[in-house]
N, C-alpha and C positions, 0 to 999 in steps of 0.2 A: 730445791732439794733434789738430789740425785736419787733415783730409784733403780731397782733391778729389772723393771718391767715397763712395757708400754701397753696402752689400752686402745683398742679399735672397736667401734660400735657400729651396729647396723640395725636399721628398722625393717622388720619383716611383717608380713600380714596375710590374713585370709578373711575375706568378707569384712565384717566390722572390727575384727581383731587387729590391733597394731601392737606388736611387741618389740622391745629393744633387747637385742642379744649382744653379748660382749666377748671379745677375744682378748685375753690377757697373755702377752708374749714375754717370756723371759729373754731379755736381750742378749745374755751371754750364751745360752744353750740353744736359742731359737726353738724352744719347746713352747707349746701354747695350751691354754685351757679355755673352754667356752662356757659361759654362764647361760643356762636356760635355752638351749638351741631349739628352735621351733620353725614350723611352716615352710621355709624355703631352703630345701637341701642344696640345690644347685648354687644358690647365692652364697651359702656358707662354705661349700667346697671351693667355690671360686675365690673367696677371701683367703682361705687357707693356702691355696695355690699361689695367690698374689703375694702373700706374706712370706712364702717359702718357709713354713714352719711345720713342726711335727706336732700333731694333736696328742697331747699327753693325757688329758682328762676332761671330763664334763662335770661342772658344778651345778647342781640343781637346788634352787632356793625352795621350791615346793613342788608337789606332785600333780598340780592341775595340768590338764591336757595341753593347754596353750603354752606351756613351758617345757614340755617333754616330748612332743609328738614326733620329733625326728631323732630321738636318742638311739633307737634301734637301728635306723639307717646309718648313722655315724658309727655305731658299733660294728656293723657289717663291713664298712669301708676302712675304718682306721683302728678298731679294737682298743679304744681308750679306756681308762678307768672311769667309773661313774660314782660321784659322791652325793649322798643325800643323808639327812639326819636319820638316826635310828628311830626316833619317835615317828617321823613322817612316814618312813617306809613301812613300819609295823602297823601304824594306825590306818593307813589307806591301802595296805597290802600291795605296795609297789614292788615290782620285781623286774630286773633286767640282767643281762650278762654283765660281768665285771663290776657289780654293785658293791661299793664299800660304804657301810653306814658309819656315820660320825656322831660324836657327842659334843656337847657344849665346850667350847674353848679348845677343841682339837686343832692341830695344825696340819695343813696340807702343803707339801713342799714340792716344787718342780724347778729344776735348774737352781738358781740362787734366790728364788722367790718363795717366801712363806705367806700362807693365807690362813688367817684365824677364822674359825667357824663359830659364829655366835648364834645359838638357837634362840629364835625369837617367835614364840607362838603367839597366836592372835588371829591372823588371817587364815591359817591352817593350824593343825595341832602341833606340827613340828617344823614350821618354816625356819629357814636359816638365812642370815646375812653373812656375807663373806668379806672380811676386813683385810686389806693390804695396807701398806705404809701410808698412803695418802688417798685411798679409795675404798668405798664401801658399796657392795652390790646388794641391793635390798629386796629384789624380787617384787612381790606385792605387799610387803610389810609397810614400807614408807615410799611415797611418791614425792616428787618435788612440791606438788600442790596439796597433798593430803596423806591419807594412809588407807590401807586395804579395808574393805568392808568385813564385818564380823558376823555374818549371818549364815555362812555355809556350814556344812558338816565338819565338826571339829574346831570351828572358829569360836572365839570368845573375846569380847571387847575388854574385859578385865585383864586378860592375858596381853592383849594388844597394848593397853596402857602400860603395863609393867615392862614390856619389851621396848617401848619407846623411851620410857624413863631410863632404862638400862643403857640404851644407845646414847642418850644425851649425857649420861654420866661417864661412860666408858670411852667413847670415841672423841678424838680431838676435833674442835670446832672447824679447823681448816680442811678436814677430810672431805673429799668430794663424793656426792651421792649419785649412784647409778641404779635407777629403778627399772622394773620390768615394763612399765608403761608410762606414757606421758599424757597429760591433759592439756598440753599446750607449751609447756616449758621444756627446753632441751635438758637431757641428763647432764650432770656434772656440776650443779650448784653445790656450794659447800654446806656442811651441816650448820654452820653459823648463820647462813642465809635462811635455811629452813627454820631455825629456831626463832628467827625474827619474822618470817612471813607465812609459815605453815601453822594453821591454827591448832592442829592436833599435837604439835610439839610445844605449844604454848600453854596447854591446859595441864595444871599440876595436881588437880583434885580428881581422884579416881571416879567418884560418883558422877561428877560433872562430865568427865570424859566419856564414860560409858553411856550416859543418857544422850549426849550429843552424837556419839558415834552410831548409836542404835536408833536414832530418831526416825520417824516414819516419813514416807513420801519423798525420799531423796531422789533427785533427778540426775540424769546424765552420768550414771555410775560407770557405764561402759562406753562413754563417748571418747574413745582414745584418739589421739592425734598422731 
């Protein structure tokens, strides 16, 4: 299938944190957006220079520090737009220059590429997944191997269940999933694969899901690869 964009990914980190960030480049205009830039400013600047693209915008899936900590530095250097859900920004009092708050099913367009913003609460109060033609950027909502924990401020396992069910019903099975972290598997597996292999996408009963997601004594929750 021919698309209007290309995806480039980088793994960045600080101490035990390992994050995946993504560059989405509109092939016609050579404009780019970055999903959840963090930790390594020089690495990100180097990739933008290598790709010879113009940074149009930053897409933030949620407001946790490990997903936003170099937003201000990129604003100083490139002055891009910054997108975050209205719920997320208000709930956590997130502020930055050029912030544009979005609502569920809003479209963000750059060049010839459209991005659909799906508000998916659960991990945080206003997390967003960003859907393109054949790609879904899920932040910490869905991982290849699982889903985000629901114990933080503003988190809710019942909301997580509803968000996952919505993604399963709305997103095509062949769409590739690009999360913010990995527990061993590389980003880019299809939703179809996750529905067969990811236990959190296999549970269709809300009570069963919430009891399993909130179970005690879970290990290796931050053992990122």
